[in-house]
C-alpha positions, 0 to 999 in steps of 0.5 A: 822579336816573338810574342814572349820576348814582347811581353818580357821586354814591355814588362821590363822597360816599365820595371826599369822605369820605375827606377830610372827618371830618365826613362821615357816610361817613367812618365805615363799618361793616366786617362779615366772618364769624369762624372760628366763621361769625358774622357780626362789625361794626365801625367803620372810618375811611374814609382813600382811595378810588380812584373808577376802580378802586373801592378804599377803604383803610381802616388797621387793627391787624393783631392784630386780630380782623378782621385775622385773619378777613379773612385766613381770608375776605376777602369782607366787606360795608361799610356807611355812611349818610348822613343827608342826603339819607338815603342808604345804601351798601352795598358788598360785595366783598372786601379786601386785606390789606397787613402792616407790611412791604408798601409799601403801609403804609409810605407809609399810616404815612408820611402819618399824624399822631402822634396817629393813629399812637398808637393803634398802641401798646399791647396787641393791641385786645381785650386786658385793660389793667387799671387804666391812668392817661389820662396813660400815655404810649404807646411810640415811633412805631416801636412802633405801626408793627409793628402797623399794617397797611393794608385795600384793600377791592375794590368788587364790587357797590354797593347804593343806597338812599335813604329817601324820604317817598314812593317809596324808591329803591334801584339795585344796581351791578356792577363788574368786578375793574378798577372798571369798572361792568359793570351797573346796574339800579333794583329794588324797595326 
């Protein structure tokens, strides 16, 4: 593959992952920095991709630590690995947060199934819950919506790495604020 094909392939993988729960790139590691300057990483679910603009959509609870961290410092990294064909995608860029009252969050919420909506009910992420029966009913959808937020990640750089038996390959791509490719190059793995 040449550089243009690598770039197109990486974004096609991400776009497909947003629609396919079985895709390895459906679940990405989101890395931010906490108030103490310590790196924080957690898995998130890729919900939508706009290839032309190099945007990725992720849903989150606005009460979460990641929401607070990204509010303070929007520079984040997303990391994913696909076992076939052994490709790592490391995307660096910035995150834009859209809270419950935003049009973006309202639209995303309207498309969620009830089972996903229920994950936003209950207490804040990380709080103790004590002893709660597994069958405990969750609050109504409206309660969860008040805590639902959308994170839009804008890729500024893609570091593509492929593990091979011989001759690992790595390429780096840069994008402008509109998503246009501004540079691409092969680098030493």
